[in-house]
N, C-alpha and C positions, 0 to 999 in steps of 0.2 A: 503494500499499500504506499510505500515511501516514506513511512514514519521513521523517525530515529528512535532509538531505545528510550531516550528521555521523553519524547513526544507521546509514545505509546503508554509509557508508565504513568504519564499524567492524565491520559484519557481513561486508562483502566483503574486508576486511582492505587498504583502500585509504586513501590521504591524502583528507581532507575536500575539499581544493582540486582534487584531480583528478576527484572526482565532480562538483564544480560545473562544471569545465570540460567535462565529457562532457554534462551537462544544458544547458549554454548552447550546445553545438554547437561549441565552440572546439577540441576534441580528439575524436577516434574511438578508443574502446577497442579494443585487440587481442582476438583471439579467446579467450585464455585469461581475460582481464579480463571479457569478456562472459559466459563461463561462470561466473566467481565472482559477477558481479552478478545473473546469472539464478538461480543457486543461492540467493543471499541473499533474492531476491524471490519465489522459489518459481515461476518460471515457466521454460519451455522457451528455451534459449539461441537457437535458431532464431527463435522469436517475437520476442525481445528484440533480435536483430541484424537480422532481415529484415522482422518484422511479419507473417511468414507461418507457417502450421502451427498446431498447437494451443497456446494460451496456457498452460494449466495442466500442471504436472508430475505432479500427484497428490500423494502424501503423502511423497514422498522429496526432502529437501534436503541438500545437502552444506555444510558449514561446516568444512571440513578446515583444519587449521593447517599440514599439510605435504602437498604434492603437487609433487614435483619431476620435471621431464622432462629427460632428457639425450639429446643426439643425437650419433651418431658416424658419419662417413662411412666407409663400407668400401672395400676395394680395387677393387671392381667399379663403383664410383661410385654405389652404393646409399646407403641410410642406415639405421642401426639406431636405434630409439627405445626408451628405457628410462623406465619410470616408478617412483618411489619414493613411497610414500603412507603416511600414518598409517592406524591401525586403523580410524578413522571414515571416511576416504575409501574404504578398501577395502571396507567393509560396504556403503556406498552404491552402489559400482560393482557389487559382486557381486549386490546385490539387483536393480539394473536389468538387469544381464546376465541373470539368472535369468528375469525377467519377459519378456525378449526371446527367451528359449530359447537363449541363447549362452554360451560361456565368457566370463571376464572379458576374455581376450585378443582374442577375436573382437569383443566389444563395444566395447572400445577402439579397435581398428582401424577398425570401422565408423564410430564417432564421429569419429575424425580424418578419414577420407575424406569424410564427410558435410560436416564443417566446412570442409575444403579446398574441396570443390565449391561451397559456399555463398559462401565468400569470393571464389573466382573469378567466380561469377555475379555477385556484387554489384560487383566491380572492373569486369568487362566491361560491365555495365549503365551504370555510372558513366562509363566512357569513351565509350560510345555517346551518352549524354546530353550529355556535354561536346563531343563532335564534332558532334552536331546543333546546339547553341547556337553553336558557332563558325561553322558553315556559315550559320546564320540571320544572325549578325552580319555575315558578308562579304557576304551578298546585300543587306542593308539598307544597308550602307556603299556598296556598288556602285550601289544605286538612288538614294542621296543625291547621289553624285558626278554622276549623270546629269542631276540637276534644277538 
């Protein structure tokens, strides 16, 4: 998009050093940070995170100053999730929900579930790749010890 790391950090409300570490591959952003980066860049979070799905978000971009998420464990072992957002974030989520033919509650629930599945899939894939590399290393080490 042509942004400097400092400009992107300001748009996403992050420290410039953190953006540098993400870009250098030293750190991986958490899902909520991926969302902020994606919104700042005008791309879908899934595309930014996994490189899959549509890249463009259309005309909706969120640069909210306040989006707080609170979780509370209930007595049955479940969890309640609450969102507190400023008017700008509410307008963005309301528009996205309406475009999807959902209430804002349904939309946020679906987004959370989709991101959880994507995170789980990415972690599972990384675990499998790690295991495959380790098996290959063990085979190579065994072959070297026989020669």
